PDB file with one MODEL, atoms N, CA, C and O in Angstrom:
MODEL        1
ATOM      1  N   MET A   1      24.336-130.220 112.644  1.00  0.00           N
ATOM      2  CA  MET A   1      24.612-131.478 111.993  1.00  0.00           C
ATOM      3  C   MET A   1      24.357-131.327 110.497  1.00  0.00           C
ATOM      4  O   MET A   1      23.259-130.938 110.099  1.00  0.00           O
ATOM      5  N   ALA A   2      25.338-131.624 109.673  1.00  0.00           N
ATOM      6  CA  ALA A   2      25.214-131.481 108.224  1.00  0.00           C
ATOM      7  C   ALA A   2      24.533-132.719 107.637  1.00  0.00           C
ATOM      8  O   ALA A   2      24.731-133.845 108.094  1.00  0.00           O
ATOM      9  N   ILE A   3      23.736-132.469 106.625  1.00  0.00           N
ATOM     10  CA  ILE A   3      23.070-133.563 105.921  1.00  0.00           C
ATOM     11  C   ILE A   3      23.905-133.914 104.701  1.00  0.00           C
ATOM     12  O   ILE A   3      24.212-133.053 103.876  1.00  0.00           O
ATOM     13  N   LYS A   4      24.264-135.170 104.597  1.00  0.00           N
ATOM     14  CA  LYS A   4      25.062-135.622 103.463  1.00  0.00           C
ATOM     15  C   LYS A   4      24.116-136.035 102.338  1.00  0.00           C
ATOM     16  O   LYS A   4      23.256-136.895 102.526  1.00  0.00           O
ATOM     17  N   LYS A   5      24.279-135.422 101.178  1.00  0.00           N
ATOM     18  CA  LYS A   5      23.443-135.747 100.028  1.00  0.00           C
ATOM     19  C   LYS A   5      24.165-136.728  99.127  1.00  0.00           C
ATOM     20  O   LYS A   5      25.369-136.611  98.896  1.00  0.00           O
ATOM     21  N   SER A   6      23.421-137.693  98.624  1.00  0.00           N
ATOM     22  CA  SER A   6      23.978-138.664  97.696  1.00  0.00           C
ATOM     23  C   SER A   6      24.128-138.022  96.326  1.00  0.00           C
ATOM     24  O   SER A   6      23.252-137.261  95.915  1.00  0.00           O
ATOM     25  N   PRO A   7      25.221-138.307  95.597  1.00  0.00           N
ATOM     26  CA  PRO A   7      25.374-137.759  94.246  1.00  0.00           C
ATOM     27  C   PRO A   7      24.408-138.401  93.255  1.00  0.00           C
ATOM     28  O   PRO A   7      24.262-137.910  92.136  1.00  0.00           O
ATOM     29  N   ARG A   8      23.750-139.485  93.645  1.00  0.00           N
ATOM     30  CA  ARG A   8      22.798-140.173  92.775  1.00  0.00           C
ATOM     31  C   ARG A   8      21.417-140.091  93.402  1.00  0.00           C
ATOM     32  O   ARG A   8      21.279-140.110  94.625  1.00  0.00           O
ATOM     33  N   SER A   9      20.419-140.001  92.579  1.00  0.00           N
ATOM     34  CA  SER A   9      19.054-140.026  93.076  1.00  0.00           C
ATOM     35  C   SER A   9      18.208-140.869  92.144  1.00  0.00           C
ATOM     36  O   SER A   9      18.536-141.023  90.968  1.00  0.00           O
ATOM     37  N   ARG A  10      17.146-141.403  92.653  1.00  0.00           N
ATOM     38  CA  ARG A  10      16.255-142.231  91.830  1.00  0.00           C
ATOM     39  C   ARG A  10      15.450-141.342  90.904  1.00  0.00           C
ATOM     40  O   ARG A  10      14.818-140.380  91.342  1.00  0.00           O
ATOM     41  N   CYS A  11      15.476-141.674  89.611  1.00  0.00           N
ATOM     42  CA  CYS A  11      14.739-140.898  88.605  1.00  0.00           C
ATOM     43  C   CYS A  11      13.273-141.285  88.572  1.00  0.00           C
ATOM     44  O   CYS A  11      12.398-140.425  88.471  1.00  0.00           O
ATOM     45  N   LEU A  12      13.013-142.554  88.655  1.00  0.00           N
ATOM     46  CA  LEU A  12      11.661-143.048  88.493  1.00  0.00           C
ATOM     47  C   LEU A  12      11.200-143.690  89.800  1.00  0.00           C
ATOM     48  O   LEU A  12      11.600-144.811  90.113  1.00  0.00           O
ATOM     49  N   PRO A  13      10.364-142.990  90.562  1.00  0.00           N
ATOM     50  CA  PRO A  13       9.894-143.563  91.824  1.00  0.00           C
ATOM     51  C   PRO A  13       9.253-144.922  91.597  1.00  0.00           C
ATOM     52  O   PRO A  13       8.522-145.120  90.627  1.00  0.00           O
ATOM     53  N   GLY A  14       9.529-145.850  92.490  1.00  0.00           N
ATOM     54  CA  GLY A  14       8.941-147.171  92.378  1.00  0.00           C
ATOM     55  C   GLY A  14       9.768-148.150  91.562  1.00  0.00           C
ATOM     56  O   GLY A  14       9.484-149.348  91.574  1.00  0.00           O
ATOM     57  N   LYS A  15      10.770-147.676  90.863  1.00  0.00           N
ATOM     58  CA  LYS A  15      11.637-148.565  90.097  1.00  0.00           C
ATOM     59  C   LYS A  15      12.764-149.017  91.016  1.00  0.00           C
ATOM     60  O   LYS A  15      13.281-148.232  91.810  1.00  0.00           O
ATOM     61  N   GLU A  16      13.137-150.280  90.903  1.00  0.00           N
ATOM     62  CA  GLU A  16      14.083-150.849  91.844  1.00  0.00           C
ATOM     63  C   GLU A  16      15.498-150.318  91.720  1.00  0.00           C
ATOM     64  O   GLU A  16      16.124-150.015  92.735  1.00  0.00           O
ATOM     65  N   VAL A  17      16.026-150.194  90.500  1.00  0.00           N
ATOM     66  CA  VAL A  17      17.439-149.859  90.354  1.00  0.00           C
ATOM     67  C   VAL A  17      17.699-148.608  89.522  1.00  0.00           C
ATOM     68  O   VAL A  17      18.856-148.285  89.254  1.00  0.00           O
ATOM     69  N   ALA A  18      16.661-147.902  89.110  1.00  0.00           N
ATOM     70  CA  ALA A  18      16.868-146.730  88.262  1.00  0.00           C
ATOM     71  C   ALA A  18      17.546-145.625  89.061  1.00  0.00           C
ATOM     72  O   ALA A  18      17.101-145.270  90.152  1.00  0.00           O
ATOM     73  N   GLU A  19      18.601-145.098  88.518  1.00  0.00           N
ATOM     74  CA  GLU A  19      19.305-143.989  89.150  1.00  0.00           C
ATOM     75  C   GLU A  19      19.643-142.943  88.110  1.00  0.00           C
ATOM     76  O   GLU A  19      19.923-143.262  86.955  1.00  0.00           O
ATOM     77  N   CYS A  20      19.614-141.700  88.531  1.00  0.00           N
ATOM     78  CA  CYS A  20      20.044-140.601  87.672  1.00  0.00           C
ATOM     79  C   CYS A  20      21.389-140.111  88.176  1.00  0.00           C
ATOM     80  O   CYS A  20      21.613-140.005  89.382  1.00  0.00           O
ATOM     81  N   LYS A  21      22.270-139.816  87.254  1.00  0.00           N
ATOM     82  CA  LYS A  21      23.526-139.177  87.632  1.00  0.00           C
ATOM     83  C   LYS A  21      24.058-138.436  86.429  1.00  0.00           C
ATOM     84  O   LYS A  21      23.734-138.772  85.290  1.00  0.00           O
ATOM     85  N   VAL A  22      24.863-137.442  86.676  1.00  0.00           N
ATOM     86  CA  VAL A  22      25.489-136.693  85.595  1.00  0.00           C
ATOM     87  C   VAL A  22      26.679-137.508  85.124  1.00  0.00           C
ATOM     88  O   VAL A  22      27.629-137.724  85.877  1.00  0.00           O
ATOM     89  N   GLU A  23      26.629-137.962  83.871  1.00  0.00           N
ATOM     90  CA  GLU A  23      27.714-138.762  83.303  1.00  0.00           C
ATOM     91  C   GLU A  23      28.798-137.879  82.705  1.00  0.00           C
ATOM     92  O   GLU A  23      29.987-138.174  82.826  1.00  0.00           O
ATOM     93  N   SER A  24      28.383-136.800  82.062  1.00  0.00           N
ATOM     94  CA  SER A  24      29.349-135.894  81.453  1.00  0.00           C
ATOM     95  C   SER A  24      28.641-134.604  81.073  1.00  0.00           C
ATOM     96  O   SER A  24      27.413-134.528  81.087  1.00  0.00           O
ATOM     97  N   ILE A  25      29.414-133.612  80.741  1.00  0.00           N
ATOM     98  CA  ILE A  25      28.906-132.346  80.215  1.00  0.00           C
ATOM     99  C   ILE A  25      29.373-132.283  78.771  1.00  0.00           C
ATOM    100  O   ILE A  25      30.563-132.430  78.491  1.00  0.00           O
ATOM    101  N   ILE A  26      28.436-132.066  77.850  1.00  0.00           N
ATOM    102  CA  ILE A  26      28.786-131.999  76.429  1.00  0.00           C
ATOM    103  C   ILE A  26      28.380-130.646  75.873  1.00  0.00           C
ATOM    104  O   ILE A  26      27.578-129.933  76.477  1.00  0.00           O
ATOM    105  N   THR A  27      28.929-130.298  74.731  1.00  0.00           N
ATOM    106  CA  THR A  27      28.660-129.012  74.089  1.00  0.00           C
ATOM    107  C   THR A  27      27.956-129.242  72.764  1.00  0.00           C
ATOM    108  O   THR A  27      28.291-130.164  72.021  1.00  0.00           O
ATOM    109  N   VAL A  28      26.985-128.400  72.479  1.00  0.00           N
ATOM    110  CA  VAL A  28      26.296-128.439  71.188  1.00  0.00           C
ATOM    111  C   VAL A  28      27.012-127.453  70.277  1.00  0.00           C
ATOM    112  O   VAL A  28      27.203-126.292  70.638  1.00  0.00           O
ATOM    113  N   ASP A  29      27.415-127.925  69.078  1.00  0.00           N
ATOM    114  CA  ASP A  29      28.122-127.022  68.165  1.00  0.00           C
ATOM    115  C   ASP A  29      27.137-126.175  67.366  1.00  0.00           C
ATOM    116  O   ASP A  29      25.923-126.278  67.542  1.00  0.00           O
ATOM    117  N   GLU A  30      27.676-125.344  66.493  1.00  0.00           N
ATOM    118  CA  GLU A  30      26.838-124.402  65.730  1.00  0.00           C
ATOM    119  C   GLU A  30      25.871-125.106  64.783  1.00  0.00           C
ATOM    120  O   GLU A  30      24.881-124.510  64.361  1.00  0.00           O
ATOM    121  N   ARG A  31      26.143-126.365  64.444  1.00  0.00           N
ATOM    122  CA  ARG A  31      25.225-127.123  63.581  1.00  0.00           C
ATOM    123  C   ARG A  31      24.220-127.940  64.398  1.00  0.00           C
ATOM    124  O   ARG A  31      23.415-128.681  63.833  1.00  0.00           O
ATOM    125  N   GLY A  32      24.267-127.806  65.710  1.00  0.00           N
ATOM    126  CA  GLY A  32      23.337-128.543  66.565  1.00  0.00           C
ATOM    127  C   GLY A  32      23.800-129.945  66.897  1.00  0.00           C
ATOM    128  O   GLY A  32      23.032-130.740  67.440  1.00  0.00           O
ATOM    129  N   GLN A  33      25.045-130.261  66.577  1.00  0.00           N
ATOM    130  CA  GLN A  33      25.557-131.599  66.823  1.00  0.00           C
ATOM    131  C   GLN A  33      26.278-131.664  68.155  1.00  0.00           C
ATOM    132  O   GLN A  33      26.804-130.668  68.652  1.00  0.00           O
ATOM    133  N   MET A  34      26.290-132.868  68.720  1.00  0.00           N
ATOM    134  CA  MET A  34      27.005-133.094  69.975  1.00  0.00           C
ATOM    135  C   MET A  34      27.604-134.492  69.943  1.00  0.00           C
ATOM    136  O   MET A  34      27.155-135.348  69.180  1.00  0.00           O
ATOM    137  N   VAL A  35      28.588-134.719  70.750  1.00  0.00           N
ATOM    138  CA  VAL A  35      29.281-135.998  70.786  1.00  0.00           C
ATOM    139  C   VAL A  35      29.098-136.620  72.160  1.00  0.00           C
ATOM    140  O   VAL A  35      29.350-135.984  73.183  1.00  0.00           O
ATOM    141  N   LEU A  36      28.652-137.885  72.171  1.00  0.00           N
ATOM    142  CA  LEU A  36      28.610-138.626  73.422  1.00  0.00           C
ATOM    143  C   LEU A  36      30.011-139.174  73.667  1.00  0.00           C
ATOM    144  O   LEU A  36      30.579-139.809  72.779  1.00  0.00           O
ATOM    145  N   PRO A  37      30.577-138.947  74.835  1.00  0.00           N
ATOM    146  CA  PRO A  37      31.932-139.424  75.103  1.00  0.00           C
ATOM    147  C   PRO A  37      32.048-140.943  74.929  1.00  0.00           C
ATOM    148  O   PRO A  37      31.104-141.683  75.207  1.00  0.00           O
ATOM    149  N   LYS A  38      33.211-141.390  74.468  1.00  0.00           N
ATOM    150  CA  LYS A  38      33.444-142.797  74.180  1.00  0.00           C
ATOM    151  C   LYS A  38      33.180-143.682  75.389  1.00  0.00           C
ATOM    152  O   LYS A  38      32.569-144.741  75.248  1.00  0.00           O
ATOM    153  N   ASP A  39      33.620-143.277  76.562  1.00  0.00           N
ATOM    154  CA  ASP A  39      33.411-144.126  77.740  1.00  0.00           C
ATOM    155  C   ASP A  39      31.919-144.300  78.042  1.00  0.00           C
ATOM    156  O   ASP A  39      31.507-145.364  78.505  1.00  0.00           O
ATOM    157  N   LEU A  40      31.114-143.280  77.788  1.00  0.00           N
ATOM    158  CA  LEU A  40      29.669-143.383  77.981  1.00  0.00           C
ATOM    159  C   LEU A  40      29.043-144.284  76.914  1.00  0.00           C
ATOM    160  O   LEU A  40      28.175-145.102  77.216  1.00  0.00           O
ATOM    161  N   ARG A  41      29.491-144.126  75.660  1.00  0.00           N
ATOM    162  CA  ARG A  41      28.988-145.000  74.586  1.00  0.00           C
ATOM    163  C   ARG A  41      29.317-146.461  74.896  1.00  0.00           C
ATOM    164  O   ARG A  41      28.478-147.347  74.727  1.00  0.00           O
ATOM    165  N   ASP A  42      30.537-146.696  75.348  1.00  0.00           N
ATOM    166  CA  ASP A  42      30.938-148.064  75.701  1.00  0.00           C
ATOM    167  C   ASP A  42      30.075-148.599  76.846  1.00  0.00           C
ATOM    168  O   ASP A  42      29.579-149.723  76.778  1.00  0.00           O
ATOM    169  N   LYS A  43      29.901-147.810  77.875  1.00  0.00           N
ATOM    170  CA  LYS A  43      29.119-148.213  79.040  1.00  0.00           C
ATOM    171  C   LYS A  43      27.670-148.512  78.666  1.00  0.00           C
ATOM    172  O   LYS A  43      27.067-149.437  79.210  1.00  0.00           O
ATOM    173  N   ALA A  44      27.105-147.727  77.731  1.00  0.00           N
ATOM    174  CA  ALA A  44      25.714-147.904  77.299  1.00  0.00           C
ATOM    175  C   ALA A  44      25.584-148.915  76.160  1.00  0.00           C
ATOM    176  O   ALA A  44      24.471-149.245  75.750  1.00  0.00           O
ATOM    177  N   GLY A  45      26.706-149.403  75.651  1.00  0.00           N
ATOM    178  CA  GLY A  45      26.659-150.367  74.554  1.00  0.00           C
ATOM    179  C   GLY A  45      26.190-149.752  73.249  1.00  0.00           C
ATOM    180  O   GLY A  45      25.577-150.430  72.425  1.00  0.00           O
ATOM    181  N   ILE A  46      26.476-148.465  73.056  1.00  0.00           N
ATOM    182  CA  ILE A  46      26.085-147.776  71.822  1.00  0.00           C
ATOM    183  C   ILE A  46      27.216-147.943  70.808  1.00  0.00           C
ATOM    184  O   ILE A  46      28.362-147.574  71.065  1.00  0.00           O
ATOM    185  N   ARG A  47      26.868-148.505  69.658  1.00  0.00           N
ATOM    186  CA  ARG A  47      27.840-148.791  68.611  1.00  0.00           C
ATOM    187  C   ARG A  47      27.513-147.997  67.354  1.00  0.00           C
ATOM    188  O   ARG A  47      26.377-147.551  67.192  1.00  0.00           O
ATOM    189  N   PRO A  48      28.482-147.809  66.458  1.00  0.00           N
ATOM    190  CA  PRO A  48      28.192-147.125  65.197  1.00  0.00           C
ATOM    191  C   PRO A  48      27.041-147.795  64.467  1.00  0.00           C
ATOM    192  O   PRO A  48      27.002-149.020  64.355  1.00  0.00           O
ATOM    193  N   GLY A  49      26.115-147.005  63.976  1.00  0.00           N
ATOM    194  CA  GLY A  49      24.954-147.528  63.262  1.00  0.00           C
ATOM    195  C   GLY A  49      23.738-147.777  64.136  1.00  0.00           C
ATOM    196  O   GLY A  49      22.637-147.962  63.618  1.00  0.00           O
ATOM    197  N   ASP A  50      23.917-147.787  65.466  1.00  0.00           N
ATOM    198  CA  ASP A  50      22.766-147.971  66.358  1.00  0.00           C
ATOM    199  C   ASP A  50      21.785-146.827  66.169  1.00  0.00           C
ATOM    200  O   ASP A  50      22.177-145.702  65.858  1.00  0.00           O
ATOM    201  N   LYS A  51      20.518-147.123  66.358  1.00  0.00           N
ATOM    202  CA  LYS A  51      19.481-146.102  66.280  1.00  0.00           C
ATOM    203  C   LYS A  51      18.998-145.801  67.690  1.00  0.00           C
ATOM    204  O   LYS A  51      18.756-146.704  68.490  1.00  0.00           O
ATOM    205  N   LEU A  52      18.863-144.506  67.975  1.00  0.00           N
ATOM    206  CA  LEU A  52      18.394-144.060  69.280  1.00  0.00           C
ATOM    207  C   LEU A  52      17.119-143.251  69.113  1.00  0.00           C
ATOM    208  O   LEU A  52      17.026-142.408  68.221  1.00  0.00           O
ATOM    209  N   ALA A  53      16.140-143.505  69.966  1.00  0.00           N
ATOM    210  CA  ALA A  53      14.914-142.711  69.986  1.00  0.00           C
ATOM    211  C   ALA A  53      15.142-141.552  70.957  1.00  0.00           C
ATOM    212  O   ALA A  53      15.662-141.747  72.056  1.00  0.00           O
ATOM    213  N   VAL A  54      14.756-140.365  70.550  1.00  0.00           N
ATOM    214  CA  VAL A  54      14.876-139.187  71.404  1.00  0.00           C
ATOM    215  C   VAL A  54      13.502-138.910  71.997  1.00  0.00           C
ATOM    216  O   VAL A  54      12.541-138.674  71.265  1.00  0.00           O
ATOM    217  N   THR A  55      13.410-138.939  73.310  1.00  0.00           N
ATOM    218  CA  THR A  55      12.149-138.630  73.974  1.00  0.00           C
ATOM    219  C   THR A  55      12.339-137.379  74.827  1.00  0.00           C
ATOM    220  O   THR A  55      13.442-137.096  75.296  1.00  0.00           O
ATOM    221  N   THR A  56      11.270-136.648  75.017  1.00  0.00           N
ATOM    222  CA  THR A  56      11.338-135.442  75.839  1.00  0.00           C
ATOM    223  C   THR A  56      10.251-135.477  76.899  1.00  0.00           C
ATOM    224  O   THR A  56       9.201-136.093  76.716  1.00  0.00           O
ATOM    225  N   TRP A  57      10.514-134.819  77.987  1.00  0.00           N
ATOM    226  CA  TRP A  57       9.525-134.600  79.038  1.00  0.00           C
ATOM    227  C   TRP A  57       9.338-133.101  79.128  1.00  0.00           C
ATOM    228  O   TRP A  57      10.301-132.336  79.086  1.00  0.00           O
ATOM    229  N   GLU A  58       8.092-132.693  79.251  1.00  0.00           N
ATOM    230  CA  GLU A  58       7.797-131.266  79.332  1.00  0.00           C
ATOM    231  C   GLU A  58       7.185-130.916  80.680  1.00  0.00           C
ATOM    232  O   GLU A  58       6.483-131.714  81.300  1.00  0.00           O
ATOM    233  N   LYS A  59       7.472-129.713  81.102  1.00  0.00           N
ATOM    234  CA  LYS A  59       6.867-129.163  82.323  1.00  0.00           C
ATOM    235  C   LYS A  59       6.529-127.714  82.015  1.00  0.00           C
ATOM    236  O   LYS A  59       7.385-126.943  81.581  1.00  0.00           O
ATOM    237  N   ASP A  60       5.294-127.358  82.240  1.00  0.00           N
ATOM    238  CA  ASP A  60       4.817-125.994  81.973  1.00  0.00           C
ATOM    239  C   ASP A  60       5.106-125.561  80.538  1.00  0.00           C
ATOM    240  O   ASP A  60       5.451-124.405  80.292  1.00  0.00           O
ATOM    241  N   GLY A  61       4.965-126.492  79.590  1.00  0.00           N
ATOM    242  CA  GLY A  61       5.130-126.168  78.178  1.00  0.00           C
ATOM    243  C   GLY A  61       6.559-126.066  77.695  1.00  0.00           C
ATOM    244  O   GLY A  61       6.791-125.721  76.536  1.00  0.00           O
ATOM    245  N   GLU A  62       7.534-126.359  78.561  1.00  0.00           N
ATOM    246  CA  GLU A  62       8.943-126.301  78.170  1.00  0.00           C
ATOM    247  C   GLU A  62       9.587-127.667  78.358  1.00  0.00           C
ATOM    248  O   GLU A  62       9.303-128.372  79.326  1.00  0.00           O
ATOM    249  N   VAL A  63      10.453-128.031  77.429  1.00  0.00           N
ATOM    250  CA  VAL A  63      11.178-129.292  77.553  1.00  0.00           C
ATOM    251  C   VAL A  63      12.149-129.177  78.720  1.00  0.00           C
ATOM    252  O   VAL A  63      12.977-128.267  78.769  1.00  0.00           O
ATOM    253  N   CYS A  64      12.035-130.108  79.655  1.00  0.00           N
ATOM    254  CA  CYS A  64      12.940-130.081  80.808  1.00  0.00           C
ATOM    255  C   CYS A  64      13.931-131.243  80.786  1.00  0.00           C
ATOM    256  O   CYS A  64      14.995-131.165  81.399  1.00  0.00           O
ATOM    257  N   CYS A  65      13.580-132.326  80.076  1.00  0.00           N
ATOM    258  CA  CYS A  65      14.470-133.490  80.005  1.00  0.00           C
ATOM    259  C   CYS A  65      14.472-134.059  78.598  1.00  0.00           C
ATOM    260  O   CYS A  65      13.432-134.134  77.944  1.00  0.00           O
ATOM    261  N   ILE A  66      15.626-134.451  78.147  1.00  0.00           N
ATOM    262  CA  ILE A  66      15.784-135.130  76.867  1.00  0.00           C
ATOM    263  C   ILE A  66      16.461-136.457  77.172  1.00  0.00           C
ATOM    264  O   ILE A  66      17.489-136.505  77.847  1.00  0.00           O
ATOM    265  N   THR A  67      15.866-137.539  76.662  1.00  0.00           N
ATOM    266  CA  THR A  67      16.373-138.872  76.940  1.00  0.00           C
ATOM    267  C   THR A  67      16.645-139.608  75.641  1.00  0.00           C
ATOM    268  O   THR A  67      15.886-139.487  74.679  1.00  0.00           O
ATOM    269  N   LEU A  68      17.720-140.366  75.613  1.00  0.00           N
ATOM    270  CA  LEU A  68      18.030-141.233  74.474  1.00  0.00           C
ATOM    271  C   LEU A  68      17.762-142.670  74.890  1.00  0.00           C
ATOM    272  O   LEU A  68      18.210-143.107  75.950  1.00  0.00           O
ATOM    273  N   ILE A  69      17.026-143.410  74.052  1.00  0.00           N
ATOM    274  CA  ILE A  69      16.727-144.810  74.323  1.00  0.00           C
ATOM    275  C   ILE A  69      17.066-145.604  73.071  1.00  0.00           C
ATOM    276  O   ILE A  69      16.662-145.231  71.970  1.00  0.00           O
ATOM    277  N   LYS A  70      17.803-146.691  73.232  1.00  0.00           N
ATOM    278  CA  LYS A  70      18.069-147.548  72.078  1.00  0.00           C
ATOM    279  C   LYS A  70      16.725-148.018  71.530  1.00  0.00           C
ATOM    280  O   LYS A  70      15.827-148.379  72.291  1.00  0.00           O
ATOM    281  N   VAL A  71      16.597-148.009  70.206  1.00  0.00           N
ATOM    282  CA  VAL A  71      15.332-148.378  69.578  1.00  0.00           C
ATOM    283  C   VAL A  71      14.889-149.777  70.025  1.00  0.00           C
ATOM    284  O   VAL A  71      13.703-150.001  70.265  1.00  0.00           O
ATOM    285  N   GLU A  72      15.828-150.709  70.135  1.00  0.00           N
ATOM    286  CA  GLU A  72      15.471-152.065  70.561  1.00  0.00           C
ATOM    287  C   GLU A  72      14.812-152.041  71.944  1.00  0.00           C
ATOM    288  O   GLU A  72      13.848-152.767  72.186  1.00  0.00           O
ATOM    289  N   GLY A  73      15.324-151.220  72.834  1.00  0.00           N
ATOM    290  CA  GLY A  73      14.749-151.104  74.172  1.00  0.00           C
ATOM    291  C   GLY A  73      13.370-150.481  74.146  1.00  0.00           C
ATOM    292  O   GLY A  73      12.487-150.877  74.907  1.00  0.00           O
ATOM    293  N   LEU A  74      13.185-149.504  73.269  1.00  0.00           N
ATOM    294  CA  LEU A  74      11.879-148.857  73.144  1.00  0.00           C
ATOM    295  C   LEU A  74      10.851-149.846  72.594  1.00  0.00           C
ATOM    296  O   LEU A  74       9.717-149.894  73.071  1.00  0.00           O
ATOM    297  N   VAL A  75      11.242-150.624  71.603  1.00  0.00           N
ATOM    298  CA  VAL A  75      10.345-151.632  71.027  1.00  0.00           C
ATOM    299  C   VAL A  75       9.944-152.639  72.104  1.00  0.00           C
ATOM    300  O   VAL A  75       8.778-153.022  72.194  1.00  0.00           O
ATOM    301  N   ALA A  76      10.903-153.063  72.913  1.00  0.00           N
ATOM    302  CA  ALA A  76      10.606-154.026  73.982  1.00  0.00           C
ATOM    303  C   ALA A  76       9.627-153.429  74.996  1.00  0.00           C
ATOM    304  O   ALA A  76       8.727-154.119  75.473  1.00  0.00           O
ATOM    305  N   MET A  77       9.806-152.136  75.326  1.00  0.00           N
ATOM    306  CA  MET A  77       8.882-151.483  76.259  1.00  0.00           C
ATOM    307  C   MET A  77       7.473-151.423  75.691  1.00  0.00           C
ATOM    308  O   MET A  77       6.505-151.714  76.393  1.00  0.00           O
ATOM    309  N   VAL A  78       7.355-151.048  74.430  1.00  0.00           N
ATOM    310  CA  VAL A  78       6.041-150.945  73.788  1.00  0.00           C
ATOM    311  C   VAL A  78       5.379-152.319  73.745  1.00  0.00           C
ATOM    312  O   VAL A  78       4.199-152.448  74.069  1.00  0.00           O
ATOM    313  N   LYS A  79       6.130-153.342  73.348  1.00  0.00           N
ATOM    314  CA  LYS A  79       5.576-154.694  73.306  1.00  0.00           C
ATOM    315  C   LYS A  79       5.144-155.143  74.700  1.00  0.00           C
ATOM    316  O   LYS A  79       4.104-155.784  74.854  1.00  0.00           O
ATOM    317  N   GLY A  80       5.932-154.809  75.704  1.00  0.00           N
ATOM    318  CA  GLY A  80       5.599-155.176  77.083  1.00  0.00           C
ATOM    319  C   GLY A  80       4.316-154.521  77.561  1.00  0.00           C
ATOM    320  O   GLY A  80       3.542-155.129  78.299  1.00  0.00           O
ATOM    321  N   HIS A  81       4.087-153.277  77.141  1.00  0.00           N
ATOM    322  CA  HIS A  81       2.876-152.556  77.550  1.00  0.00           C
ATOM    323  C   HIS A  81       1.666-152.935  76.698  1.00  0.00           C
ATOM    324  O   HIS A  81       0.566-153.121  77.218  1.00  0.00           O
ATOM    325  N   LEU A  82       1.875-153.048  75.401  1.00  0.00           N
ATOM    326  CA  LEU A  82       0.746-153.303  74.498  1.00  0.00           C
ATOM    327  C   LEU A  82       0.446-154.785  74.293  1.00  0.00           C
ATOM    328  O   LEU A  82      -0.679-155.144  73.944  1.00  0.00           O
ATOM    329  N   GLY A  83       1.434-155.646  74.504  1.00  0.00           N
ATOM    330  CA  GLY A  83       1.241-157.078  74.306  1.00  0.00           C
ATOM    331  C   GLY A  83       0.030-157.626  75.036  1.00  0.00           C
ATOM    332  O   GLY A  83      -0.821-158.253  74.405  1.00  0.00           O
ATOM    333  N   PRO A  84      -0.083-157.414  76.348  1.00  0.00           N
ATOM    334  CA  PRO A  84      -1.248-157.928  77.074  1.00  0.00           C
ATOM    335  C   PRO A  84      -2.568-157.351  76.581  1.00  0.00           C
ATOM    336  O   PRO A  84      -3.580-158.053  76.569  1.00  0.00           O
ATOM    337  N   ILE A  85      -2.576-156.097  76.180  1.00  0.00           N
ATOM    338  CA  ILE A  85      -3.800-155.455  75.666  1.00  0.00           C
ATOM    339  C   ILE A  85      -4.201-156.087  74.352  1.00  0.00           C
ATOM    340  O   ILE A  85      -5.373-156.390  74.130  1.00  0.00           O
ATOM    341  N   LEU A  86      -3.212-156.287  73.469  1.00  0.00           N
ATOM    342  CA  LEU A  86      -3.500-156.895  72.169  1.00  0.00           C
ATOM    343  C   LEU A  86      -4.020-158.324  72.305  1.00  0.00           C
ATOM    344  O   LEU A  86      -4.878-158.752  71.533  1.00  0.00           O
ATOM    345  N   LYS A  87      -3.501-159.056  73.280  1.00  0.00           N
ATOM    346  CA  LYS A  87      -3.972-160.440  73.505  1.00  0.00           C
ATOM    347  C   LYS A  87      -5.447-160.434  73.899  1.00  0.00           C
ATOM    348  O   LYS A  87      -6.207-161.312  73.491  1.00  0.00           O
ATOM    349  N   GLU A  88      -5.850-159.443  74.693  1.00  0.00           N
ATOM    350  CA  GLU A  88      -7.246-159.353  75.110  1.00  0.00           C
ATOM    351  C   GLU A  88      -8.156-158.985  73.933  1.00  0.00           C
ATOM    352  O   GLU A  88      -9.283-159.472  73.842  1.00  0.00           O
ATOM    353  N   ILE A  89      -7.671-158.133  73.041  1.00  0.00           N
ATOM    354  CA  ILE A  89      -8.470-157.670  71.902  1.00  0.00           C
ATOM    355  C   ILE A  89      -8.591-158.758  70.850  1.00  0.00           C
ATOM    356  O   ILE A  89      -9.666-158.977  70.292  1.00  0.00           O
ATOM    357  N   LEU A  90      -7.481-159.439  70.581  1.00  0.00           N
ATOM    358  CA  LEU A  90      -7.448-160.451  69.516  1.00  0.00           C
ATOM    359  C   LEU A  90      -7.952-161.722  70.030  1.00  0.00           C
ATOM    360  O   LEU A  90      -8.009-162.707  69.293  1.00  0.00           O
TER     361      LEU A  90
ENDMDL
END
């Protein structure tokens, strides 16, 4: 009996809707630049002039994952985590 594997898997255990999937394969040019495909930019709501935070995850001293997060989303996450702590301190 063959086991059917889903093309999507949950990236963050315990999160309700987080899923990881390969959206596209991109190439890094000789200057270190890469292009996010238009359909992915549209889907993610990334517009010209938007700022993205680059985060990395390391395993055994090597970067294994690189993630782009819209700065607005990162600010909201930080406020969500630090807001309750700051209220207790202040």
